[in-house]
C-alpha positions in Angstrom: 119.9 118.0 -43.8 123.2 120.3 -43.1 125.5 119.6 -40.5 124.1 121.4 -37.8 121.4 119.5 -37.9 123.4 117.2 -35.6 123.3 117.0 -32.2 125.6 116.0 -29.3 125.0 115.2 -25.6 127.6 115.3 -23.3 127.0 113.3 -19.8 128.9 111.3 -17.4 127.2 107.9 -17.9 125.4 106.4 -21.0 121.9 106.9 -22.0 121.3 103.4 -22.8 121.4 102.3 -19.0 118.7 103.3 -16.9 119.7 101.5 -13.5 119.4 104.7 -11.7 117.5 108.1 -11.3 120.4 110.0 -13.1 120.8 107.5 -16.3 116.9 107.9 -16.4 117.4 111.5 -16.5 120.0 110.8 -19.5 118.0 108.7 -21.7 115.4 111.7 -21.3 117.5 114.1 -22.9 118.7 111.4 -25.3 115.1 111.2 -26.6 114.2 114.4 -26.4 117.5 115.8 -28.8 116.8 112.4 -31.1 112.9 113.9 -31.5 115.3 116.9 -34.0 117.6 114.7 -35.1 120.5 112.1 -35.4 122.6 112.9 -31.8 125.6 111.9 -30.5 126.5 110.8 -27.0 130.2 111.6 -25.6 130.3 110.2 -21.9 133.2 111.6 -20.1 133.8 109.6 -17.0 136.0 110.1 -13.5 135.3 106.0 -13.2 139.0 104.4 -13.4 137.5 101.3 -14.6 136.1 103.4 -17.7 137.3 103.3 -21.2 140.4 106.0 -21.7 139.0 106.6 -25.3 136.8 104.4 -26.8 134.2 103.9 -29.4 130.8 101.9 -28.4 130.5 99.4 -31.2 127.3 98.3 -29.9 126.0 101.8 -30.2 127.7 103.7 -33.0 126.7 106.9 -32.0 128.6 106.9 -28.3 131.7 107.7 -27.6 133.8 107.2 -23.9 136.2 109.1 -22.8 138.1 109.6 -19.5 139.0 112.5 -17.6 142.1 112.2 -15.1 140.8 115.0 -13.2 139.6 114.8 -9.3 136.0 115.7 -8.6 136.8 118.9 -6.6 139.4 121.9 -7.1 139.6 125.0 -8.6 140.7 123.4 -12.1 137.5 120.9 -12.0 135.5 123.4 -14.8 138.4 124.5 -17.0 138.5 123.1 -20.4 140.8 120.0 -20.9 142.7 120.5 -24.2 143.8 116.5 -24.2 140.2 114.9 -23.4 138.6 117.4 -25.7 141.3 116.1 -28.6 140.8 112.4 -27.4 137.3 113.1 -28.0 137.4 114.7 -31.4 139.5 111.9 -32.8 136.3 109.5 -31.9 133.2 111.7 -33.1 131.8 111.3 -36.7 132.0 115.0 -36.9 133.9 118.1 -35.6 132.5 119.9 -32.6 131.9 123.3 -34.4 129.7 120.9 -37.2 127.1 120.1 -34.3 124.0 122.4 -34.0 123.8 122.0 -30.2 125.9 120.9 -27.4 124.1 119.9 -24.6 125.7 118.6 -21.0 123.7 116.2 -18.5 126.0 118.0 -15.4 128.0 121.2 -15.5 131.3 119.3 -14.7 131.1 116.9 -17.9 130.6 119.7 -20.3 133.1 121.5 -19.2 135.9 119.4 -19.8 135.5 120.0 -23.3 136.9 123.2 -25.1 133.7 124.5 -27.0 133.7 126.2 -30.2 132.2 129.4 -29.5 129.9 129.1 -32.7 127.9 126.5 -31.7 125.3 126.7 -28.8 125.3 124.9 -25.5 122.8 124.2 -22.9 123.6 122.4 -19.7 121.6 120.9 -17.4 122.3 122.4 -14.1 120.8 118.9 -11.9 122.0 118.8 -8.8 123.9 122.4 -9.0 123.2 123.3 -5.6 123.2 121.0 -2.4 120.9 122.3 0.4 120.4 121.2 4.0 117.7 120.9 6.4 118.4 122.0 10.0 117.9 118.4 11.1 120.3 116.8 8.9 123.3 119.6 9.9 122.4 119.1 13.5 122.2 114.9 13.6 124.4 114.4 11.1 127.3 117.1 11.7 127.5 117.9 8.0 129.1 120.9 8.3 132.4 120.2 6.7 130.5 118.7 3.5 128.3 122.4 3.7 131.3 124.3 3.6 133.0 121.9 0.5 129.6 122.5 -1.3 129.5 126.1 -1.2 132.9 126.2 -2.2 132.3 123.9 -4.9 128.9 125.8 -6.2 130.9 129.2 -6.0 133.6 127.7 -8.6 130.8 126.3 -10.5 128.5 129.5 -10.8 131.6 131.2 -12.4 131.5 129.1 -15.4 127.8 129.9 -16.3 128.8 132.7 -18.6 130.4 130.0 -20.9 126.6 128.7 -22.2 123.5 129.9 -24.0 120.9 128.0 -22.0 119.9 126.4 -18.8 117.6 123.2 -17.6 116.5 123.1 -13.9 115.2 119.8 -12.3 112.8 122.1 -10.3 111.6 125.8 -9.6 113.6 125.6 -6.3 116.8 125.3 -8.1 115.4 127.7 -10.9 115.1 130.6 -8.3 118.8 130.0 -7.3 120.0 130.8 -10.8 118.3 133.6 -12.5 118.3 133.0 -16.1 116.4 134.5 -18.9 117.2 131.7 -21.3 116.2 128.4 -18.8 113.4 125.9 -18.5 112.2 123.5 -16.1 112.4 119.9 -17.2 111.6 118.3 -13.8 112.6 114.1 -13.2 110.1 111.6 -14.5 110.1 107.5 -13.7 110.5 105.8 -16.8 108.3 102.6 -16.1 105.0 103.3 -15.3 103.8 99.7 -16.1 103.8 97.4 -13.2 104.9 93.9 -13.6 102.2 91.1 -12.5 104.1 90.2 -9.5 103.2 93.4 -8.1 100.0 92.1 -7.6 101.3 90.8 -3.8 99.2 91.6 -1.2 100.9 94.5 1.2 101.8 93.6 4.7 100.1 95.0 7.7 101.8 98.0 8.8 105.2 97.6 6.9 107.4 100.6 6.0 109.5 100.6 2.7 112.6 102.9 1.8 114.2 102.3 -1.6 117.5 104.1 -2.2 121.3 103.5 -3.3 122.9 103.8 0.1 126.5 104.6 -1.4 124.4 108.3 -2.0 125.4 110.2 1.4 121.8 111.9 1.4 119.9 108.5 1.4 122.2 106.7 4.0 122.1 109.9 6.5 118.3 110.0 5.9 117.8 106.4 6.8 120.5 107.0 9.9 118.0 110.3 11.1 115.0 107.9 10.7 115.8 105.0 12.6 117.4 107.3 15.5 114.8 109.8 15.7 111.8 108.4 14.0 111.4 104.8 14.2 111.5 104.7 18.2 108.4 106.4 18.2 106.7 104.5 15.4 107.2 101.5 17.2 106.1 102.7 20.4 102.8 103.6 18.7 102.5 100.6 16.6 104.8 97.8 18.0 103.9 95.1 15.1 105.5 98.2 12.4 108.3 96.9 10.0 110.5 98.6 7.9 112.4 97.3 5.1 115.5 99.2 3.5 116.1 97.9 -0.2 119.2 99.5 -1.9 122.9 98.8 -2.5 125.1 99.5 0.6 128.2 97.5 2.3 127.0 94.3 4.1 128.0 95.5 7.2 125.9 98.5 7.3 123.0 96.5 6.2 123.3 94.2 9.3 124.0 97.3 11.7 120.4 98.5 10.5 119.1 95.0 10.8 120.1 95.2 14.3 116.8 97.9 15.2 113.7 95.8 15.8 111.6 95.1 13.2 114.2 96.5 10.4 115.4 94.5 7.8 117.9 95.6 4.9 118.2 92.7 1.7 120.3 95.2 -0.1 119.5 95.0 -3.7 116.1 93.1 -4.8 115.2 91.2 -8.3 111.6 92.3 -8.1 111.5 96.2 -7.3 107.7 95.9 -8.1 107.1 93.2 -5.6 108.8 94.6 -3.2 106.9 98.0 -3.6 103.4 95.9 -3.9 104.2 94.6 -0.6 104.4 97.4 1.5 101.8 99.5 3.2 103.6 103.0 2.9 107.1 104.6 1.6 108.9 106.8 3.3 111.4 109.5 2.1 113.1 110.8 5.2 116.1 112.3 3.1 117.6 115.8 4.3 119.7 117.2 2.3 120.8 116.8 -1.0 120.8 118.3 -4.7 117.9 117.8 -7.5 114.9 116.3 -6.6 114.3 112.3 -5.1 113.4 110.3 -8.0 112.0 107.7 -5.4 109.4 110.0 -3.7 107.7 109.8 -7.7 108.5 106.1 -8.2 106.8 105.1 -4.8 103.6 107.1 -6.1 103.7 105.5 -9.9 103.7 102.1 -7.8 100.7 103.1 -6.0 102.0 103.6 -2.6 101.5 106.3 -0.2 104.1 108.1 0.9 105.4 110.0 3.9 108.1 112.4 3.0 110.4 114.8 4.8 109.5 118.7 4.1 112.8 119.1 2.3 112.5 116.3 -0.2 109.0 117.3 -0.9 110.2 120.9 -1.6 111.1 120.4 -5.3 108.1 118.8 -6.3 105.9 122.1 -5.3 103.4 122.8 -6.2 102.6 119.9 -7.9 102.6 117.3 -4.9 100.6 118.6 -2.1 100.2 117.7 1.7 97.2 115.7 2.7 96.0 115.1 -1.2 99.3 113.5 -3.0 101.5 112.5 -0.1 102.2 113.3 4.0 104.6 115.5 4.3 106.8 115.8 8.0 109.3 118.2 9.3 110.4 117.0 12.7 111.3 113.5 13.8 107.9 113.7 16.0 105.6 114.6 13.0 107.3 111.9 10.7 106.6 109.3 13.3 103.1 110.6 13.9 102.3 111.1 9.8 103.8 107.0 9.3 101.5 106.0 12.3 98.4 107.5 10.5 98.8 106.2 7.3 99.4 102.8 8.6 96.4 102.6 10.4 93.9 104.3 8.3 93.8 102.2 4.9 91.2 104.7 3.8 93.4 107.5 3.9 96.4 105.7 2.5 94.1 104.7 -0.3 93.2 108.1 -1.4 96.8 109.4 -1.3 97.9 106.5 -3.3 95.1 107.2 -5.9 95.7 110.8 -5.9 99.3 110.7 -5.9 99.7 108.5 -8.6 97.4 110.0 -11.2 99.1 113.5 -10.3 102.5 112.1 -11.4 101.3 110.4 -14.5 99.9 113.5 -15.5 102.2 116.3 -14.5 106.2 114.1 -14.4 105.6 112.4 -17.8 108.3 112.3 -21.2 105.7 114.5 -23.3 106.0 117.6 -20.6 110.0 116.9 -20.4 109.8 117.0 -24.6 107.8 119.9 -24.7 110.0 122.0 -21.8 112.8 121.3 -23.8 111.8 121.9 -27.2 110.5 125.4 -25.8 114.4 126.5 -24.7 115.0 125.2 -28.3 112.9 127.4 -29.7 114.0 130.4 -27.7 117.9 129.7 -28.5 116.5 129.1 -32.6 118.8 126.1 -32.8 119.5 125.3 -36.7 117.7 122.0 -37.5 114.7 121.9 -34.8 111.0 121.7 -35.8 109.7 125.1 -34.4 106.0 123.8 -34.6 107.1 121.1 -31.6 107.4 124.1 -29.3 104.3 125.1 -29.4 102.9 122.6 -26.8 104.9 124.0 -24.1 102.7 126.8 -23.4 
């Protein structure tokens, strides 16, 4: 093994914690690199509580450094010489000794002063934010839209610094034309359900799962409660909605004041929570990347009603009427919810077909194969060329 058989993953979070979709995707990249050789991890964080410069004693191949830069501004994507020096002092080899450096997000990789002799790949997850007309009309997100457009313009200027790109969906791929890129879709890490998942579903019960510190989730629920839920309750007076995910107690109390709504926040047994629901909703109307909560619902064997916006990144794999139900307007979303709650046979068919499709398409083997195909095209030293044959 030569020095170039070693790889470096740069990310804003550790791959050894998989509590969120972002952390799960980081782990996918880590495992994909480890399949080819020793992989070190550099966590570049903006969290004030994160270590300034520290090597993880439990995981000997992970280093933490904290950036003092804020999330916006023209300096966001410029290399930070001081941060690079702190990182290099803790990493086991110099940056120029790595065979490949992979950035989990554009921002984190841009912080490093990368050697021109080392190839680099960046995952453009959450690169381009999109907004449905419903989001802009109901939540007044025009200021956020403008801020995101400015940030994306600054980010695009940095892409010439890197050799290859990974996208989370075909929709994102189309927005950044590149001849050296692949689509590695998000996947759900845990396919096995716990025994508590045998819980019998409650009658006419809907479920939403998502972290409510994330604006698209929070505003999606607000849109659903304001525009959709009254129509659902008018058609099904006994319908119930459970909102699961970290949220401020005051906000949870506000949601729970709506008839038939409960907002317990964090739950200990998520599998049992999914099992107790008749169907899952994904009313998200803006954001970046893909909504892994949609895949998670299907993996748990639940029929899903999704906004057209949230379903779009999963085309052509997840189809309306076969794997899930898709709605655009509030009226249409309410009709779909009532339809799936009333028709047990329809819900069962969607659940079975949706779960089968997710397990077949959105799997670790697919992610690895696509990533290996990109490594082949870049001719990265130290990678087994034969692995990429399964990517066809």
